[in-house]
C-alpha positions as CSV (number, residue, x, y, z in Angstrom):
1,L,3.8,-32.4,2.5
2,T,6.0,-29.8,4.4
3,V,5.2,-26.1,5.3
4,R,7.3,-25.3,2.1
5,K,4.7,-27.3,0.1
6,L,1.8,-25.9,1.6
7,Q,3.2,-22.3,1.2
8,R,4.0,-22.8,-2.6
9,D,0.6,-24.3,-3.2
10,Y,-1.1,-21.3,-1.3
11,V,0.8,-18.7,-3.2
12,D,0.2,-20.5,-6.6
13,H,-3.7,-20.3,-5.7
14,I,-3.7,-16.4,-4.6
15,S,-1.5,-15.2,-7.4
16,R,-3.8,-16.6,-10.2
17,P,-6.0,-14.1,-11.9
18,G,-8.8,-13.0,-9.7
19,G,-6.9,-13.9,-6.6
20,L,-5.2,-11.4,-4.1
21,K,-3.5,-8.4,-5.8
22,S,-1.1,-8.3,-2.5
23,W,-0.2,-12.0,-3.2
24,K,3.8,-10.9,-3.5
25,S,3.5,-9.2,-0.2
26,V,1.5,-12.3,1.4
27,S,4.4,-14.6,-0.2
28,S,7.2,-12.4,1.2
29,K,5.8,-12.4,4.6
30,L,5.3,-16.2,4.7
31,D,8.8,-16.7,3.3
32,A,10.4,-14.4,6.2
33,A,8.4,-15.7,9.1
34,L,8.4,-19.5,8.1
35,Q,12.0,-19.9,7.1
36,D,12.9,-22.0,10.1
37,Y,9.9,-24.4,9.7
38,M,9.9,-24.9,6.1
39,D,10.9,-28.5,6.2
40,V,8.5,-29.2,9.1
41,P,5.4,-31.3,8.1
42,A,2.5,-28.9,7.6
43,T,0.5,-30.9,10.0
44,E,3.1,-30.3,12.8
45,L,3.5,-26.6,12.8
46,T,2.3,-25.8,16.2
47,R,0.7,-22.8,18.0
48,P,3.8,-22.4,20.1
49,N,5.9,-22.2,16.9
50,V,3.6,-19.5,15.5
51,K,3.8,-17.6,18.7
52,I,7.6,-17.6,18.7
53,I,7.4,-16.3,15.2
54,L,5.2,-13.4,16.1
55,K,7.0,-12.8,19.3
56,R,10.3,-12.2,17.4
57,I,8.7,-9.9,15.0
58,T,7.1,-7.9,17.5
59,N,10.3,-7.5,19.7
60,S,12.1,-6.2,16.8
61,G,9.7,-3.2,16.9
62,K,7.2,-4.3,14.3
63,P,3.8,-5.2,16.1
64,V,1.7,-4.4,13.1
65,M,4.0,-6.5,10.8
66,A,3.4,-9.3,13.4
67,N,-0.4,-8.9,13.0
68,R,-0.1,-9.2,9.0
69,T,2.2,-12.2,9.4
70,L,-0.5,-13.8,11.8
71,A,-3.2,-13.0,9.2
72,A,-1.2,-14.6,6.5
73,I,-0.3,-17.8,8.3
74,R,-4.0,-18.0,9.4
75,S,-5.3,-17.4,5.9
76,M,-3.0,-20.2,4.5
77,Y,-4.0,-22.8,6.9
78,N,-7.9,-21.8,6.5
79,W,-7.5,-22.2,2.7
80,A,-5.7,-25.6,3.2
81,I,-8.4,-26.8,5.6
82,K,-11.2,-25.6,3.4
83,N,-9.8,-27.4,0.4
84,D,-8.8,-30.6,2.1
85,W,-5.2,-30.0,1.0
86,P,-3.3,-31.8,-0.1
87,C,-6.1,-34.4,-1.2
88,Q,-6.3,-34.4,-5.0
89,D,-8.0,-37.9,-5.1
90,E,-10.2,-39.7,-2.7
91,D,-7.6,-42.8,-2.5
92,E,-4.8,-40.3,-1.8
93,C,-5.7,-38.1,1.2
94,E,-3.1,-38.7,3.7
95,G,-1.8,-35.8,5.6
96,V,-5.0,-33.7,5.1
97,L,-4.9,-30.5,7.3
98,T,-7.8,-30.5,10.1
99,S,-6.4,-27.9,12.5
100,N,-5.1,-24.1,12.3
101,P,-1.9,-23.5,14.4
102,C,-3.1,-19.8,14.7
103,L,-6.4,-20.7,16.4
104,Q,-6.9,-18.2,19.4
105,I,-3.7,-16.5,19.0
106,E,-4.5,-12.8,19.6
107,A,-3.2,-10.1,17.3
108,N,-1.2,-7.2,19.0
109,R,-3.3,-4.1,19.7
110,E,-3.1,-1.5,17.0
111,T,-3.7,2.2,17.5
112,P,-5.4,3.8,14.5
113,R,-3.2,6.4,12.9
114,D,-4.7,9.9,12.5
115,H,-1.5,11.8,11.9
116,T,-2.0,14.8,9.5
117,L,0.5,17.5,8.8
118,T,-0.3,20.9,10.0
119,K,-0.2,24.0,7.7
120,A,3.1,25.1,9.3
121,E,4.6,21.5,8.8
122,L,3.6,21.4,5.0
123,K,5.4,24.6,4.6
124,R,8.5,23.4,6.2
125,L,8.3,20.1,4.4
126,L,8.0,21.9,0.9
127,K,10.9,24.3,2.0
128,N,13.3,21.8,3.4
129,L,12.7,18.8,1.1
130,P,15.8,19.8,-1.3
131,K,17.8,20.0,1.7
132,T,17.6,16.2,2.6
133,S,19.5,13.2,1.5
134,L,16.6,12.0,-0.6
135,T,17.6,11.6,-4.3
136,D,15.8,13.8,-7.0
137,D,13.6,10.8,-8.0
138,Q,12.7,10.1,-4.3
139,R,11.7,13.8,-3.8
140,D,9.6,13.8,-7.0
141,V,7.8,10.7,-6.0
142,L,7.1,12.1,-2.7
143,L,5.6,15.4,-4.3
144,F,3.7,13.3,-6.7
145,T,2.0,11.6,-3.8
146,L,1.3,14.7,-1.9
147,Y,0.0,16.6,-4.9
148,T,-2.3,13.7,-6.0
149,G,-3.3,12.1,-2.9
150,C,-2.5,8.6,-4.2
151,R,-1.1,5.8,-2.4
152,I,2.6,5.8,-2.5
153,G,2.8,2.1,-3.9
154,E,0.8,3.5,-6.9
155,A,3.1,6.4,-7.3
156,C,6.4,4.4,-7.5
157,Q,4.7,2.2,-10.2
158,V,2.8,4.7,-12.3
159,E,3.5,3.9,-16.1
160,W,3.5,6.3,-18.9
161,A,1.1,4.2,-20.6
162,D,-1.6,5.2,-18.1
163,I,-0.8,9.0,-18.5
164,H,-2.9,11.0,-21.1
165,G,-2.5,14.6,-21.0
166,D,-3.5,15.9,-17.6
167,E,-5.2,12.7,-16.8
168,W,-3.6,9.5,-15.0
169,L,-6.0,6.7,-15.9
170,Q,-5.5,3.9,-13.3
171,P,-7.1,0.5,-14.3
172,G,-8.8,-1.5,-11.6
173,S,-5.8,-3.9,-11.9
174,K,-3.6,-1.4,-10.4
175,T,-5.6,-0.1,-7.6
176,K,-5.9,-1.2,-4.1
177,N,-9.8,-1.5,-4.3
178,G,-9.8,-3.0,-7.8
179,K,-11.7,0.1,-9.1
180,A,-10.5,2.1,-12.2
181,H,-9.7,5.5,-11.0
182,T,-8.9,9.0,-12.9
183,V,-6.6,11.4,-11.2
184,Y,-6.3,14.9,-12.6
185,L,-2.9,16.2,-12.8
186,M,-2.4,19.8,-12.1
187,Q,0.6,21.9,-13.3
188,P,3.1,21.0,-10.3
189,V,2.6,17.3,-11.2
190,Q,3.0,18.0,-14.9
191,D,6.4,19.6,-14.2
192,I,7.4,16.5,-12.4
193,L,6.3,14.4,-15.2
194,E,8.3,16.7,-17.6
195,R,11.4,15.8,-15.7
196,H,11.0,11.9,-16.0
197,K,10.2,11.4,-19.6
198,G,11.3,8.1,-21.0
199,G,11.0,4.4,-20.1
200,K,8.2,2.2,-19.1
201,Y,7.6,3.8,-15.7
202,V,7.5,7.5,-14.7
203,F,9.9,7.0,-11.8
204,D,12.1,4.0,-13.6
205,S,15.1,2.6,-12.0
206,D,18.2,0.6,-13.2
207,T,19.0,-0.7,-9.8
208,T,15.9,-2.5,-8.9
209,H,14.4,-5.6,-10.3
210,H,11.0,-4.0,-10.6
211,G,12.2,-1.6,-13.0
212,H,10.8,1.3,-10.8
213,I,11.8,3.2,-7.7
214,R,11.5,0.9,-4.6
215,L,8.7,1.9,-2.0
216,D,10.9,0.8,0.8
217,G,13.9,3.0,-0.2
218,V,11.6,6.1,-0.3
219,E,10.2,5.4,3.1
220,K,13.7,4.7,4.6
221,Q,15.2,8.0,3.4
222,L,12.2,10.0,4.5
223,R,12.5,8.4,8.1
224,L,16.3,9.4,8.1
225,S,15.3,13.1,6.7
226,M,13.0,14.2,9.5
227,D,15.6,16.5,11.4
228,K,16.2,18.4,8.2
229,L,12.5,18.5,7.3
230,K,12.0,20.1,10.8
231,V,8.5,18.2,11.0
232,R,7.2,15.6,13.4
233,P,8.0,11.9,12.2
234,H,5.4,10.7,9.8
235,R,4.7,8.3,7.0
236,I,4.3,8.9,3.4
237,H,0.5,7.7,3.7
238,D,0.0,10.8,6.1
239,Y,0.2,13.1,2.9
240,R,-2.9,11.2,1.5
241,R,-4.5,11.7,5.1
242,T,-3.5,15.3,5.1
243,F,-5.2,15.9,1.7
244,A,-8.2,14.2,2.9
245,S,-8.3,16.3,6.1
246,W,-7.9,19.5,4.2
247,M,-10.8,18.7,1.9
248,G,-13.1,18.2,4.9
249,D,-12.0,21.6,6.4
250,S,-12.3,23.1,3.1
251,G,-16.0,22.1,2.9
252,I,-15.6,19.7,0.0
253,D,-18.5,17.4,-0.3
254,E,-18.0,14.0,1.1
255,T,-18.9,12.3,-2.3
256,V,-16.3,14.2,-4.1
257,H,-13.9,13.3,-1.3
258,D,-14.5,9.7,-2.0
259,R,-14.2,10.2,-5.8
260,V,-10.9,11.9,-5.3
261,L,-9.4,9.2,-3.0
262,N,-11.0,6.4,-4.7
263,H,-12.9,5.3,-1.8
264,V,-15.4,2.4,-1.8
265,I,-18.6,3.1,-0.2
266,T,-20.0,-0.3,1.1
267,S,-23.4,0.8,2.4
268,G,-25.8,3.6,2.5
269,V,-27.1,5.9,-0.3
270,R,-23.7,7.1,-1.2
271,K,-22.8,3.5,-2.4
272,T,-24.8,4.1,-5.7
273,Y,-23.5,7.6,-6.7
274,N,-22.5,7.9,-10.2
275,T,-18.6,8.6,-10.1
276,A,-18.8,10.3,-13.5
277,R,-21.1,13.1,-12.1
278,Y,-18.2,14.0,-9.8
279,N,-15.4,14.4,-12.2
280,Q,-15.4,18.1,-12.5
281,P,-15.8,18.7,-8.7
282,A,-12.9,16.3,-8.2
283,R,-10.8,18.3,-10.8
284,E,-11.6,21.5,-8.9
285,A,-10.6,19.9,-5.6
286,W,-7.1,18.8,-6.9
287,Q,-6.8,22.3,-8.5
288,K,-7.5,24.0,-5.2
289,W,-5.2,21.7,-3.5
290,A,-2.2,22.4,-5.9
291,A,-2.9,25.9,-5.3
292,Y,-2.7,25.7,-1.6
293,L,0.5,23.9,-1.7
294,Q,2.1,26.3,-4.0
295,E,1.1,29.2,-2.0
296,L,2.7,27.4,1.1
297,Q,5.8,26.8,-1.1
298,S,6.1,30.5,-2.1
């Protein structure tokens, strides 16, 4: 009944149909964080142990990763306590967990990101992107993300089976919020697709076990390219935020905004809006955004 056994049972649970979509990420975080404690009985992992783990991650310059790791360990132990792990039979209930080693451990303070690229930065980005050390595939996946406003993880994994003409039909199983989402693909994106025909994935790769381009590889090369791009340091997700900001500045209705970005509205009147009613306004928003970017590029 070691930490390793607990971790395996927990990952087995969250990876089942209907479980966590991010189970692979959670499993990876637990593997990395608990590697020195895998053979420790699960009941003997202590708060000081967890604090040491989190301090090491924070001191490596990754305070947000430390927070996500804390959440993963806490959730694993909460699941075990709730389900009387590892008790399978009333006569075999030795070693049942009753306490969580993450109790009252505070997460690092996070500053919400609100970085968006200015018009001048977008212009320099589009102009200087070919001058960087990014590969052709990496540049195209960045442009795909910029033009569509999708999440970079979704862009890396887009499959040809989900592309239908000028529509990218994302099933709920492949989106962050579990909602099916239709993205309208304007001409610049169509041009990108034309360069990548063949294979299961649009951005396929023979050098990764995933079969498609790796998110972390694109992010790393982007970080190394800031000087040549001549823009402020930023993350790929900031392209999505920049698109959202542009829609707001352009007077695009918030409901259309939510439709384009596949946001889930959890309360209020907008929660019940009919997504299909906003398909045409959404298409127009993508078209205007593509025209804006092309004008900057020219």
